[in-house]
C-alpha positions in Angstrom: -40.4 -13.8 -11.5 -36.7 -11.9 -11.0 -33.7 -13.9 -10.5 -32.6 -14.2 -6.8 -29.0 -12.7 -8.5 -30.7 -9.3 -9.3 -32.3 -8.5 -5.9 -29.9 -6.2 -4.7 -31.7 -5.7 -1.8 -30.0 -8.9 -0.4 -28.5 -8.0 3.1 -28.0 -11.1 5.1 -24.4 -11.3 7.1 -24.4 -7.9 7.4 -22.7 -7.0 10.7 -24.7 -3.4 11.0 -22.7 -2.2 13.9 -19.9 -1.3 11.8 -21.8 -0.9 8.6 -24.1 1.7 9.4 -21.8 4.2 11.0 -19.3 4.3 8.5 -21.6 3.8 5.2 -23.5 6.7 7.2 -20.8 8.4 7.7 -19.5 8.4 4.3 -23.2 9.4 2.9 -23.0 12.5 5.0 -19.6 13.5 4.0 -20.8 12.9 0.2 -24.1 15.3 0.4 -22.2 17.9 2.1 -19.4 17.8 -0.5 -21.5 17.9 -3.2 -23.7 20.8 -2.0 -20.8 22.7 -0.9 -19.0 22.1 -4.0 -15.7 24.5 -4.3 -16.7 26.6 -1.8 -15.2 23.7 0.6 -12.2 24.0 -1.0 -10.4 26.8 1.6 -11.8 25.4 4.5 -10.3 21.8 3.6 -7.3 23.1 2.7 -6.7 25.2 6.1 -7.6 21.7 7.9 -4.5 20.7 6.0 -2.6 23.8 7.5 -3.8 22.7 11.2 -3.1 19.0 10.9 0.8 20.0 9.0 1.1 22.6 12.0 -0.2 20.9 14.9 -0.2 17.2 14.4 3.4 16.3 12.5 5.0 15.4 15.5 2.2 12.6 15.7 2.7 11.4 12.0 6.3 11.8 12.3 6.8 10.1 15.9 4.1 6.9 14.5 6.5 6.7 11.7 9.7 6.8 13.1 8.6 4.5 16.0 7.2 1.9 13.3 10.5 2.1 11.6 12.8 1.5 14.1 10.3 -1.1 15.3 10.7 -3.4 12.4 14.2 -2.8 11.6 14.8 -4.2 15.0 12.7 -7.1 14.6 13.9 -8.1 11.3 18.0 -8.1 12.7 16.7 -9.8 15.9 16.3 -13.5 16.6 12.8 -12.9 16.0 13.3 -11.7 12.5 13.7 -15.7 12.1 10.3 -16.4 12.6 8.7 -18.4 10.0 5.2 -17.4 9.0 3.8 -20.4 8.8 4.1 -24.0 10.0 8.1 -25.1 10.6 7.8 -27.2 7.4 6.1 -25.1 5.3 7.5 -23.6 2.3 7.4 -20.5 0.2 4.3 -20.7 -2.0 6.4 -18.3 -4.9 9.7 -18.0 -5.6 11.6 -15.3 -4.2 11.6 -13.5 -7.9 7.9 -14.1 -8.2 7.2 -12.8 -4.8 9.7 -9.7 -5.4 7.5 -9.3 -8.6 4.1 -8.7 -7.0 5.8 -6.7 -4.3 6.7 -4.2 -6.6 3.9 -4.2 -8.9 1.9 -2.7 -5.9 3.2 0.2 -5.6 2.2 0.9 -9.3 -1.2 2.5 -9.6 -2.3 5.7 -11.6 -1.9 7.5 -8.5 2.2 7.2 -9.1 1.5 7.7 -12.6 0.4 11.3 -12.1 2.2 12.5 -9.2 5.6 11.3 -9.9 5.4 13.9 -12.9 4.0 16.9 -10.7 5.2 16.5 -7.2 9.2 17.4 -8.4 7.5 21.0 -9.8 6.1 21.6 -6.4 9.2 20.8 -4.7 11.4 22.9 -7.4 9.3 26.4 -6.5 9.0 25.5 -2.6 12.2 23.9 -1.8 13.1 22.1 1.5 16.4 22.7 3.7 16.3 26.8 2.7 17.8 26.4 -0.9 16.8 29.1 -3.3 13.8 28.1 -5.7 14.9 26.9 -8.8 18.4 26.8 -8.1 20.4 23.8 -8.9 20.2 22.7 -5.4 16.2 22.8 -5.9 16.1 20.8 -8.8 18.7 18.4 -7.2 16.2 18.4 -3.7 13.0 18.2 -6.2 14.3 14.9 -7.3 14.9 12.9 -4.5 12.2 14.2 -2.3 9.2 12.3 -3.7 11.5 9.2 -3.3 11.2 9.7 0.0 7.7 9.8 0.7 7.2 6.7 -1.6 10.5 5.0 -0.3 11.4 2.8 3.1 9.5 4.7 5.8 6.0 4.3 3.5 6.9 0.5 3.4 7.8 -0.1 6.8 4.0 1.4 7.3 2.5 -1.2 5.8 4.1 -3.7 7.8 2.1 -3.7 10.5 -0.6 -5.4 9.1 1.2 -7.4 7.1 2.9 -9.2 9.6 0.0 -9.2 12.5 -2.1 -11.1 9.7 0.6 -13.2 8.5 0.9 -14.2 11.9 -2.5 -15.0 12.5 -3.4 -16.6 9.3 -0.6 -18.7 9.1 1.3 -19.2 12.7 -2.1 -19.5 14.9 -4.2 -20.5 11.7 -6.9 -17.4 12.7 -9.2 -16.5 9.6 -8.9 -12.9 9.2 -11.7 -11.6 7.7 -11.2 -8.0 9.4 -7.8 -6.5 10.6 -9.0 -6.8 14.1 -8.7 -10.4 13.8 -5.4 -10.7 13.4 -4.7 -8.2 16.7 -4.9 -11.1 19.3 -4.5 -8.6 22.7 -8.2 -8.0 21.5 -9.3 -11.7 21.2 -11.5 -12.9 23.6 -14.9 -12.5 25.6 -16.0 -9.1 27.1 -17.8 -6.4 26.2 -14.8 -4.1 26.1 -12.8 -5.9 23.6 -15.8 -6.1 21.5 -16.4 -2.6 21.1 -12.4 -2.2 20.7 -12.4 -4.5 17.8 -15.9 -2.9 16.7 -13.9 0.6 16.8 -10.5 -1.0 14.9 -12.8 -2.2 12.3 -14.5 1.3 11.8 -11.4 3.3 11.8 -10.1 0.8 9.3 -13.1 1.3 6.7 -13.0 4.9 7.2 -9.4 4.8 6.2 -10.0 2.6 3.5 -12.9 4.9 2.3 -10.5 8.3 2.5 -7.8 6.4 0.6 -9.3 5.1 -2.5 -12.2 8.0 -2.6 -9.3 10.5 -2.7 -7.4 8.6 -5.3 -10.9 8.0 -7.7 -11.8 11.8 -7.1 -7.7 12.7 -7.9 -7.3 10.7 -10.8 -10.7 11.4 -13.0 -10.1 14.8 -13.9 -6.7 13.7 -15.0 -8.2 10.9 -17.0 -10.5 13.8 -18.3 -8.4 15.9 -19.1 -6.1 13.3 -21.5 -8.8 11.9 -22.8 -10.1 15.2 -24.3 -6.6 15.7 -25.3 -6.9 12.4 -27.3 -10.7 12.5 -28.7 -11.1 16.5 -28.9 -14.0 16.0 -26.2 -14.4 19.2 -24.2 -12.9 18.4 -20.7 -16.3 19.3 -18.7 -18.3 18.2 -16.1 -20.2 16.5 -18.7 -17.2 14.1 -19.2 -15.9 13.5 -16.1 -20.0 11.9 -15.0 -19.4 9.7 -18.0 -16.5 8.7 -16.5 -18.2 7.9 -13.2 -21.3 6.0 -15.2 -18.6 4.0 -17.1 -17.3 3.0 -13.6 -20.2 2.2 -11.9 -21.6 -0.1 -14.9 -18.2 -1.8 -14.6 -18.5 -2.8 -11.1 -22.0 -3.6 -11.1 -20.9 -5.7 -14.1 -18.5 -7.6 -11.3 -20.8 -7.6 -8.8 -23.8 -9.5 -10.1 -21.8 -11.6 -13.1 -18.6 -12.5 -11.1 -16.2 -11.2 -13.6 -13.1 -11.5 -10.7 -10.9 -13.5 -13.7 -11.3 -10.4 -15.8 -10.5 -7.8 -13.2 -7.7 -9.6 -12.3 -6.5 -9.7 -16.2 -7.3 -6.4 -16.3 -5.0 -5.4 -13.4 -2.3 -7.3 -14.6 -2.7 -5.7 -18.0 -1.9 -2.1 -16.1 0.9 -3.0 -14.4 2.7 -4.0 -17.6 1.2 -1.0 -19.4 2.5 1.3 -16.7 6.1 -0.4 -16.2 6.2 -0.1 -20.4 5.5 3.5 -20.2 8.3 4.2 -17.8 10.9 1.8 -20.0 9.6 4.2 -23.2 10.3 7.1 -21.1 13.7 6.2 -20.1 14.5 5.4 -23.5 13.2 7.7 -25.7 14.0 10.9 -23.0 17.0 12.4 -21.4 18.3 9.0 -20.3 22.0 10.2 -19.2 20.5 13.2 -17.4 17.9 10.5 -15.6 20.5 8.4 -14.5 22.8 10.8 -13.2 19.9 12.4 -11.3 18.9 9.2 -9.7 22.4 8.4 -8.5 22.8 12.3 -7.2 19.5 11.6 -5.5 20.7 8.4 -3.8 23.4 9.9 -2.0 21.0 13.1 -1.0 18.5 10.4 0.5 21.4 8.7 2.3 22.4 12.3 3.5 18.9 13.9 4.6 16.6 10.4 5.8 17.0 11.5 9.4 16.3 14.8 8.7 13.2 14.1 6.6 12.0 11.9 9.0 11.5 14.2 12.1 10.9 17.5 10.1 8.4 19.2 11.7 9.4 22.8 10.9 9.1 24.4 14.3 10.6 27.7 13.6 8.9 28.7 10.3 6.3 28.0 7.6 5.8 24.2 6.1 7.2 23.9 3.0 5.3 22.0 0.0 7.5 18.9 1.1 6.5 19.1 4.7 2.5 19.4 4.0 3.4 17.0 1.1 5.1 14.0 3.6 1.8 15.0 6.2 -0.5 14.3 3.0 1.3 10.7 2.1 1.6 9.6 5.6 -1.9 9.6 6.2 -2.7 8.0 2.8 -0.2 5.8 3.4 -1.7 5.0 6.9 -5.3 4.2 5.5 -4.1 1.9 2.7 -2.3 0.2 5.2 -5.2 -2.2 5.9 -5.4 -3.9 2.4 -1.5 -3.3 1.5 -1.0 -5.6 4.4 -3.7 -7.9 3.8 -2.1 -8.5 0.2 1.7 -8.9 1.2 0.6 -11.1 4.1 -1.4 -13.6 1.2 1.3 -14.0 -0.9 4.2 -14.6 2.4 3.1 -17.9 3.6 6.4 -19.9 4.1 8.9 -16.6 4.6 10.5 -15.8 8.0 9.6 -12.4 9.5 13.2 -10.8 8.1 12.8 -11.9 4.3 9.0 -10.3 4.7 10.3 -6.9 5.7 13.5 -7.4 3.4 11.3 -7.6 0.3 9.1 -4.8 0.9 12.1 -2.5 2.1 13.8 -3.4 -1.5 11.0 -4.6 -4.2 8.0 -2.2 -2.7 10.6 0.7 -2.6 12.1 0.1 -5.7 8.8 0.1 -7.2 8.0 3.5 -6.3 11.1 4.8 -6.5 11.5 3.6 -10.4 9.0 6.0 -11.0 9.6 8.9 -9.5 13.6 8.7 -10.7 12.4 8.1 -14.3 8.7 10.3 -14.9 10.3 13.1 -12.1 13.5 13.1 -13.7 12.1 13.5 -17.1 9.7 16.5 -16.0 12.2 18.5 -14.2 14.6 18.1 -17.6 11.5 19.7 -19.5 11.5 22.6 -16.9 15.1 23.2 -16.4 15.6 23.1 -20.7 13.3 25.8 -20.9 11.0 22.9 -23.3 7.6 23.3 -21.6 7.2 25.6 -18.2 5.4 23.5 -16.1 5.5 25.4 -13.1 3.6 28.0 -14.9 1.0 25.1 -16.2 0.8 23.5 -12.6 0.6 26.9 -10.7 -2.7 28.4 -13.4 -3.9 24.9 -15.4 -3.4 22.4 -12.4 -1.8 18.8 -11.8 -4.0 17.6 -15.0 -2.9 20.2 -17.4 1.2 19.5 -16.4 0.7 15.6 -17.1 -1.0 16.1 -20.7 1.9 18.7 -21.6 4.3 16.2 -20.4 3.0 13.3 -22.3 2.8 15.8 -25.5 6.5 15.9 -25.5 7.1 12.7 -26.2 6.9 10.1 -29.9 3.7 9.3 -30.6 2.4 11.6 -28.6 -1.3 10.3 -29.3 -0.5 6.7 -28.9 1.4 7.4 -25.3 -1.8 9.8 -23.8 -4.1 7.3 -24.9 -2.0 4.4 -23.0 -1.6 6.4 -20.4 -5.5 7.0 -20.1 -6.2 3.6 -20.9 -3.7 2.0 -17.8 -5.5 5.0 -15.6 -8.8 4.0 -15.9 -7.8 -0.1 -15.7 -6.1 0.9 -12.3 -9.6 2.7 -11.1 -11.6 -0.3 -12.5 -9.6 -2.7 -10.8 -8.9 -1.1 -7.5 -12.5 0.0 -6.6 -13.7 -3.3 -7.2 -11.4 -4.7 -5.1 -11.6 -2.3 -2.4 -15.8 -2.7 -2.4 -15.0 -6.6 -1.8 -12.8 -5.7 1.0 -14.7 -2.9 2.8 -17.9 -5.3 2.3 -16.1 -8.3 3.8 -15.0 -6.0 6.8 -18.6 -5.2 7.1 -20.2 -8.6 6.9 -20.4 -10.9 10.2 -18.6 -14.5 9.9 -18.2 -15.6 6.4 -17.9 -19.3 6.1 -15.1 -20.4 3.6 -15.5 -19.2 0.0 -18.5 -17.5 1.1 -18.9 -13.6 -0.2 -20.4 -10.8 1.5 -23.9 -10.1 0.4 -24.5 -8.1 -3.4 -26.2 -5.3 -1.7 -23.1 -4.8 0.9 -20.5 -4.7 -2.1 -22.8 -2.7 -4.3 -23.7 -0.7 -1.5 -19.9 0.1 -1.0 -19.6 0.9 -4.6 -22.2 3.2 -4.8 -20.7 5.4 -1.9 -17.0 4.9 -3.1 -18.0 7.0 -6.6 -20.8 9.2 -4.7 -17.7 10.4 -2.4 -14.9 10.6 -5.4 -17.4 13.0 -7.1 -18.0 15.2 -4.3 -13.9 15.6 -4.3 -14.1 16.0 -7.8 -17.2 18.8 -7.6 -14.9 20.7 -4.4 -12.0 20.5 -6.9 -8.3 21.1 -5.8 -5.3 19.1 -4.9 -5.3 20.4 -1.3 -9.0 19.1 -0.9 -7.1 15.6 -1.8 -4.4 15.9 0.8 -6.6 17.3 3.3 -9.2 14.1 3.0 -6.0 12.1 3.1 -4.5 13.4 6.4 -7.9 13.2 7.8 -8.5 9.5 7.0 -5.1 8.2 8.1 -5.3 10.2 11.4 -7.2 8.0 13.9 -5.0 4.9 12.0 -2.1 6.2 14.0 -3.2 4.6 17.1 -4.2 1.2 15.1 -0.8 0.9 14.1 0.6 1.5 17.6 -2.1 -0.8 18.9 -0.6 -3.4 15.8 3.4 -2.9 17.0 2.3 -3.6 20.8 0.0 -6.9 19.5 3.0 -7.9 17.5 5.8 -7.9 20.3 2.8 -9.7 22.2 2.6 -12.7 19.7 6.4 -12.6 19.3 7.5 -12.9 22.9 4.6 -14.5 24.2 2.5 -16.3 22.3 1.3 -20.0 23.4 1.3 -21.2 19.7 4.3 -20.0 19.3 5.6 -21.5 22.5 4.0 -24.9 22.0 5.7 -24.9 18.0 9.0 -24.4 19.6 8.9 -26.8 22.5 7.9 -29.3 19.6 10.6 -28.4 17.6 12.5 -28.7 20.5 11.6 -32.0 21.5 11.5 -33.4 17.9 15.5 -32.2 17.8 15.9 -33.9 20.9 14.6 -37.1 19.9 16.6 -36.8 16.7 19.5 -36.8 18.5 18.7 -39.9 21.0 18.0 -42.2 17.9 21.6 -40.7 16.2 22.9 -41.8 19.7 21.6 -44.8 20.1 22.4 -45.6 16.2 25.8 -44.8 17.1 26.2 -47.3 19.9 24.6 -49.8 18.3 26.8 -49.3 15.0 29.7 -49.2 17.9 28.5 -52.1 19.3 27.9 -54.1 16.5 31.5 -53.0 15.1 33.5 -53.8 18.3 31.7 -57.6 18.2 32.4 -57.9 14.8 36.4 -57.2 15.6 36.2 -59.7 18.4 35.0 -62.4 16.1 37.9 -61.5 13.8 40.4 -61.2 16.2 39.4 -64.8 17.7 39.3 -66.5 14.2 42.6 -65.0 13.7 44.1 -66.5 16.8 42.5 -70.0 16.1 44.0 -70.0 12.8 47.5 -68.9 13.9 47.2 -72.1 16.5 
């Protein structure tokens, strides 16, 4: 008889009301992508054009509202609210906590896009400047940092603050994002439907975000691996990579490779940081540093314009299309990023968490665009490699291989880059499959995990959906899926903002904690006053006795 650990069709604790619609939707989408193939590329590109031209106002408005909300919250007296009990201390030191937030922004996507995005902005610049001009180079270096900077990180804050407040102030177990939205809690069919809808939209976002990440990065890994090994970069090689990922995920699910996955994740971060340092040292260091100094000034000068630019009187530039793509992408990642940062933030105030995200999170992403983007622009400007031509004729995977080939010990650099990206995919999909299976499970007991059937089904859907995107091809297909998957989460983000405001201003748990704190302070003051009074009376009596003794001795 087979051991129960290998019986995959063990589907206990699944919340079918959430599981079936979401997994069915993406199974159907995967079939459409696989059957449609390359013919769907134009249609998907048209969807991105429609979203950019007709819905950019919504994306921009939600991001601006969220940014202003949390800047105000951070500087207000509510920013002093501790995410925990009054006597809770931060679990991690400020440096350790900041390092973990910094690392959350480092993935295979930024290793790739930080080299390619500036080339898109260079040939289709914003602000009416001439392509390939000096101003175009200056703006190309800065624009990617805007899309991965403070606005992006504040979009992770709604889930972060809501989850942390629910877990550490109200002591609620947050298995799903809907559990952190206090205004939707309680009995009633309407609230139950609202919670299920929120969870449904969250899973759509996660699937779209992670699926597109895999679909975007497999071709890059395949191209770089081909350059290292000499194996032809064909669909067969890509299928082999998908098969290898499936084996890794299956081992993680059935054999409990949690510790091993964690070590791989840490190794990826260090490999990525090491790669960044090498490029800064062996590359045009002064050019990169000067470019970044200039970009900081441009960033500050153009921040408001970029935050509200909807191109009402002309065609959208590459930057505007990229912004809608990224705004959708960050929305899809908001629940997961929020869950991670919330879990490491117990004992910190809201102000500390928001400030750390703005500083450490933005710094982690900006550093890659500053160095890798600066290096790619340097290669183009000096005429060393015509990367723009390669991008337009061969795609972004070929651009990355060309950039890496200019570095010393290029075969080693290519191999390390390929390894780092593959590790990221292995750790990310495994983690996200666990999270989505938790979201689609009924209430789990402490220490209980989602069923293997649930976890494994999400692994399969992740990979099949990503394979469908690879079959369609084209970066604009990836952008369209990201923008679409994040679109419904604009509503979720606004609901989270309302819930956070409600919690911080009317939450009975917080009011009770404040009342207890005031009562404790009043009691402390009374004890102090009593002690002072007793001490004063004692000292007075002592002085009186001493005076009488002196009078007696004098007589």
